[in-house]
N, C-alpha and C positions, 0 to 999 in steps of 0.2 A: 621820499620821492626824488627821483633824479631831476637834474635841471638841464633844460635845452635853452640856449639863447637864441632868439628869433629876430630877424630883421627883414623887412620887404625892401629890397633894393631898387624896386621900380624898373625902368627900361635901362639897361646896361648892356654894353658891347660884350660879346661872348668871351673874348680873350681877357678882358678886365675881370670878369667874374671867375674865370678859370685861374688866372693869376692869384686872386684873392684866396681861393680854396687851397691852392698849393702852398701859399704863404702860412695858412693855419695848419696844413698837414706838416709843414716842415717844422714848425714850432712844436707840434705834438711829438713828432719823432725825437726832437732834441730832449723834450721833457722826459720821454720814455728812456732815452739813453742815460739821463742823469740819475734815474733811479734804479739802474740796473744792479741786480743782486742785493739791493737794500730792502730791509722790511718796511712796510709802509709808514711805520711810526717814525722812521728816520729819513723820509723823504724830504729834500729841501722844497720850499714853496713852488719854485719854478719847474718841479718835476711833475706837476699835476696837469692833467689835461682837462679841457672843457668840451662841451657839445654844443653845436650850433645848427640852426636851420634857417636857410635863405630862401625866400621867394623873390622871383624876378621875371622879367619879359626880356627877350633879346631882339634887336633888329634882325631881319631875315638872314638866316645862316643855315648851312648844311654842316653837319659834323660827322665824321667818320671814326668809328671806334678802332681799336687796335687789332681786332679780328675781322675788320670789314674789308670789303673788295671796292676798289675804285670804279669798277664797271657799273656798280649800283648808282653811281652819279651819271645820269643820262644826258647831261648837257655839258658843254665846254665852257672855257673861260669867257669867251665873247658873250655868251647868252647869260652867264652868271653876272656879268657886268651890267647887261641890259635889264636884268631883273633886280639889280642892286642887292645881290645876295652874296655874302661872304662864305668862305670855306675854310674849315679847320680839320686837320687829323689830330685826333685826341688820344689820351691814354686810358680812357674808359673802356669797359667791355662792350660788346655788341657791334652792330654794323652801322649804316648810315641813317640819319634822321634829320628832320628839319625842326628848327626853332623860329618863332616869330611873334609878332604882335598878336594878343588874344590867346596866347597860350601861356599857362602858369607853369613856370619851371621851378622845380624844387631842389635845393641843393642841401641835403643833410650832411654836416661835417661831424660825424660822431666818433667817439672812441667806443667801440662795441665791447670793450673790456668792462664798460659801465653797464652794459645790457646783456649781451650774450655773444659769445665768440662762435658765431654759426653764420656764414655769409648766406647760405641758402635761406635760412630763417630771416635774415635781414631783408632779402629781396621779396620774400612772401608777405613780410610785415609792411613794406612799402606799398605792395600791391593792395593789402587789406586797408591801408589808409584810403586809397583811391576808390576801392570798391564801397567802402562804408560811406564816403563822401557822395558817390552817385546815388546811393540809396536815399539820401535826402531829397533827391529830385525824382524818386520814383522809378529809377533806372536799376535794373538787376544786372550787374556786371559780374564777371568772373575771370578765371584764368584759362589759358589755352595750353594744354598739355605739351610740353617740350618747348614753350616759348616764354619769354618774360613779358611783363607789362599787363595792362588790364584790357580786357575784351568785352564786346557785347555779342551774344549768340555764338559763343566759341564752339558749340557742339554742331552747329550747322555750317557746313563748308560754303554754302552759298549765301550765308548772311554774316559770317563772322567778320568783325571789323575792330580795329584797335582804337581806343581812345586815349590811352596813355602809355608812352614808350618809357623804358628804363634802361640805364647803363651806369654802372659804377666802377670805381677803382677802390682798392682796399690795401693799405700798407700798414702793417703791424696793428691791425684791427682798427685803424682810422680811415674813415670813408670819406671820398669825395664824389662829385658828379651826383646824378640822382634820377629824377623823373621829369617828364614833360607832358603835361595835361592839357589836351586840346579843349578849350572853353569856347571862345569865339574866333578861333584861328581860321585863317584863310586856307582852306584845304587844298586848293589848286596848287599850291607849292610842293606838295607831296607827289604831284604828277611828273616831277622832273627827276625823281629818284625811285629806286626800289626800296620802300621804307623797311628798315631793319633787315634788308636782304630776302624779304618774303614776298613772293611773286604772286600768290594766288589769294591774297587777303586785302581788304580795304581799310581805309583809316576813316575815322569819324570824329565829331566834336559834340560837346554838350549842347552847343547852339543847333546843330543839325538834328540831334535827336529830340530836342523839345520844340523845334520849330520857332524859336525866338532868341533874341539877343539875351545874354545871360549877365547878371551883375557880378563882375569879377571879384570885387571887394567882398561880396557875400560869400562867394566860393572859398576864397582865401580864409576867411574866418572859420568855416566849417572844416577846411583842409587842417588848419592849425589845431583846431579842437580834436579832431580825429587822430592827428599825429601824437598828440599828448596821450590820448586814450590808449592807442596801440602800443606805444613805447613806454607807457606808465611813467610819465615824466611831466614836470611842471614846464610850461612854455613861457618864458620871460622875455619881455621886450628889451632889445639891445641897440646900441649904436655902433656902426662900423668902426669909429675911431677908438672905441673901447675893446674892439676885437683884435685889430691888426695894427694899432698904434699909429694910424694915419691921421 
């Protein structure tokens, strides 16, 4: 069984979480450089990479992917300040999205050479984790052709709504960024953007679909379990200082 080190970071500022992922990515890239052209039996100890999964929530923030369009942010700097929302241009794929309290953000920092070297399969696997998690709540979710993320009623143009957005970066098969799963999120913040650049679809949350507040700790446990099943890995509890040396 493969091993994935897990930590719930709680509420963390977006930039701090991004810096942490980048630090782990750079360490992984250095490890791969050390073992270049060497058979595995001759790799030095620091030439090996690890796999990590982080859950967290962010203070209100809009993030724009590298292929995104600024016009999909519908408000200016003054309104951002009034709403106490920060803004980041990121190096992940995709367009603009929102993160905030009540949303579970997952950051898998995986070396896909331990799993499969297929980025499309990786995205479908992340979607499968969310789809399987929603099934625990009696919600049938699926994919929308031509789009990433997880959707409800994707075949009905009048009902299709996104419950989980996704965007990643992959460098030498090491991934960063990940998914944003609306659990108890305040969906009004999506009204100030064109979510993922899609103009004719809505967003939803687990709370909205069930008509009640949802236990986020319970959702995280289900997510973690489903992640281990989909990626065929043991999920082990870890601490941040053991990961980045802080």
